[in-house]
C-alpha positions in Angstrom: 13.9 18.9 1.8 15.4 20.5 5.2 12.6 18.7 7.5 13.3 15.0 5.8 14.9 12.8 8.0 17.2 10.2 7.1 16.7 6.5 7.2 19.7 4.8 6.1 21.1 6.9 2.9 17.2 7.5 2.0 15.7 10.5 3.1 12.0 10.2 4.6 8.8 12.2 4.9 5.7 11.6 6.6 2.2 11.6 4.9 -0.5 13.3 7.0 -4.1 12.1 6.5 -7.6 14.0 7.3 -7.6 12.4 10.8 -3.9 13.6 11.4 -2.4 10.1 11.1 0.8 9.8 9.5 2.8 7.5 7.4 6.5 7.6 7.2 8.0 7.0 3.5 11.3 6.8 1.8 11.2 9.4 -1.0 12.5 7.2 -4.0 12.4 9.7 -6.6 11.9 13.6 -6.8 10.8 15.6 -10.0 10.6 19.2 -10.4 8.3 20.7 -12.8 7.4 24.6 -13.1 8.9 25.2 -9.5 6.9 22.6 -8.1 8.8 19.4 -6.7 6.9 16.1 -6.8 8.0 13.1 -4.9 7.6 9.3 -5.2 7.1 7.9 -1.7 7.4 4.3 -0.4 6.2 3.5 2.8 8.9 2.5 5.5 6.7 -0.3 7.1 4.9 -3.3 4.9 1.5 -2.3 3.8 -1.2 -4.2 5.2 -4.7 -5.1 3.9 -7.1 -6.8 5.9 -10.0 -8.9 3.8 -13.3 -10.8 4.7 -14.2 -13.9 3.3 -18.1 -13.6 2.0 -20.2 -15.6 -0.2 -19.8 -15.1 -4.0 -23.3 -13.8 -4.9 -22.7 -15.6 -8.4 -22.1 -19.0 -6.9 -23.1 -19.8 -3.1 -20.6 -22.8 -3.0 -17.5 -20.0 -3.7 -16.1 -17.2 -1.1 -14.6 -14.3 -2.2 -12.5 -11.7 -0.3 -13.9 -8.1 0.3 -12.6 -5.3 1.3 -13.8 -4.2 4.9 -14.9 -0.2 5.8 -13.5 1.8 8.4 -15.9 0.9 11.2 -15.1 -3.0 10.8 -11.5 -2.3 10.8 -12.0 -0.7 14.0 -14.0 -3.7 15.5 -11.2 -6.4 14.3 -8.0 -4.2 14.7 -6.9 -5.4 18.2 -7.7 -8.9 17.0 -5.7 -8.6 13.8 -2.7 -6.8 15.9 -2.5 -9.6 18.5 -2.3 -12.4 15.5 0.4 -10.5 13.9 2.2 -10.0 17.0 2.7 -14.0 17.2 5.0 -13.3 14.0 7.1 -10.6 15.8 5.0 -7.9 13.6 3.4 -4.9 15.0 0.2 -3.5 13.3 -0.2 0.5 12.9 -3.2 2.1 11.7 -1.2 4.5 9.8 -2.3 7.0 7.4 -3.8 5.7 3.8 -2.7 2.3 4.8 -2.3 0.1 7.6 1.4 -0.6 7.9 3.5 -3.6 10.0 6.9 -2.9 11.3 9.2 -5.9 11.9 10.5 -8.4 9.1 8.1 -9.8 6.8 8.4 -13.7 6.6 9.7 -15.1 3.0 6.5 -15.9 1.0 5.8 -19.2 -0.4 3.7 -20.1 -3.5 1.1 -21.2 -1.2 0.8 -17.8 0.4 0.0 -15.9 -2.4 -3.5 -14.7 -3.3 -4.6 -13.1 -6.3 -7.6 -10.7 -6.5 -9.1 -8.7 -9.4 -9.2 -5.0 -8.4 -11.4 -2.5 -9.9 -9.2 0.4 -11.4 -9.9 3.7 -12.9 -12.9 3.6 -15.8 -13.9 0.4 -14.4 -10.8 -1.8 -15.5 -9.7 -4.7 -13.5 -6.4 -4.9 -12.5 -4.6 -8.3 -11.0 -3.0 -7.5 -7.7 -1.1 -10.0 -5.7 -0.8 -10.3 -2.1 1.4 -12.4 0.4 -1.3 -13.7 3.0 0.3 -13.2 6.5 -2.3 -14.6 8.7 -6.2 -15.6 9.2 -8.3 -15.1 12.0 -11.9 -15.4 13.2 -14.1 -12.2 14.8 -17.6 -13.0 15.8 -17.8 -16.1 13.2 -16.5 -14.2 10.5 -13.1 -15.2 8.9 -10.7 -12.5 7.7 -7.2 -12.5 6.2 -4.3 -10.3 6.8 -2.2 -9.6 3.6 0.6 -7.5 2.4 0.9 -6.6 -1.5 3.9 -8.0 -3.6 4.2 -4.7 -5.4 5.5 -1.8 -4.0 2.6 0.4 -2.8 4.0 3.9 -4.2 2.6 7.3 -3.7 2.8 10.4 -5.8 2.7 13.6 -3.9 3.9 17.4 -4.2 6.2 19.2 -1.6 4.7 22.6 -0.3 6.0 25.7 1.0 7.0 23.6 4.4 8.4 20.9 2.5 5.7 18.4 3.7 4.2 16.1 0.9 0.6 16.7 -0.2 -1.2 13.9 -2.0 -2.1 15.0 -5.6 -5.6 15.6 -6.8 -6.6 13.4 -9.7 -6.2 16.3 -12.3 -2.9 17.4 -11.0 -1.7 13.7 -11.4 -3.0 13.1 -14.7 -1.2 16.5 -16.0 2.1 14.3 -14.6 1.3 11.4 -16.5 1.6 13.4 -19.8 5.2 14.8 -18.8 8.5 13.1 -20.6 10.2 12.6 -17.3 7.2 11.1 -15.6 6.8 8.3 -17.9 10.5 7.6 -17.7 9.8 7.1 -14.4 6.4 4.9 -15.0 8.5 2.7 -17.2 11.4 1.8 -14.9 8.7 1.1 -12.2 7.0 -1.3 -14.6 10.2 -3.0 -15.4 11.0 -3.6 -11.9 7.4 -4.8 -11.4 8.1 -7.2 -14.5 11.7 -8.4 -12.8 9.9 -9.2 -9.7 7.0 -11.4 -11.3 9.9 -13.2 -13.2 11.6 -13.7 -9.6 8.5 -15.3 -8.3 7.9 -17.7 -11.2 
């Protein structure tokens, strides 16, 4: 990876999206399969999610957190950036996910939000986030969070040694490899250890 920069001891590469935005990532692992080099990438800065509070359709007295679309994100971005700046965090509109540079504060139990997120084949996965801040924009309340589990991307290095995200088919074929299963098992073990530390 000649073009990879060095951040500390870990090499870094940039993922680029269709809009030309970049996301700087550490190369956590690399795996060679049939002359292709695959890399497991971890964003250098903290991933950020912005959710909106909305009434629960099943129970009007309850509220639930909802994803916001790109248009709504553009509207609230500058407000969210100002709110995070009060914590010495700088919000960036990076590729694939928002990120914040700066030191994320230590989380307390009251800061943790658990969400049921729909995964593949309609399965619901429990994801946990640390709430960093909340704000109002035009009478709508929003919450700024960072996921507690690492946000990881699998990519393939092209001829120019630049990472490209895998297609669903290519990712599925990787899942069946013994080498990938070993990496996956290790990641799951790390996630379990993190959960134990939080309890």
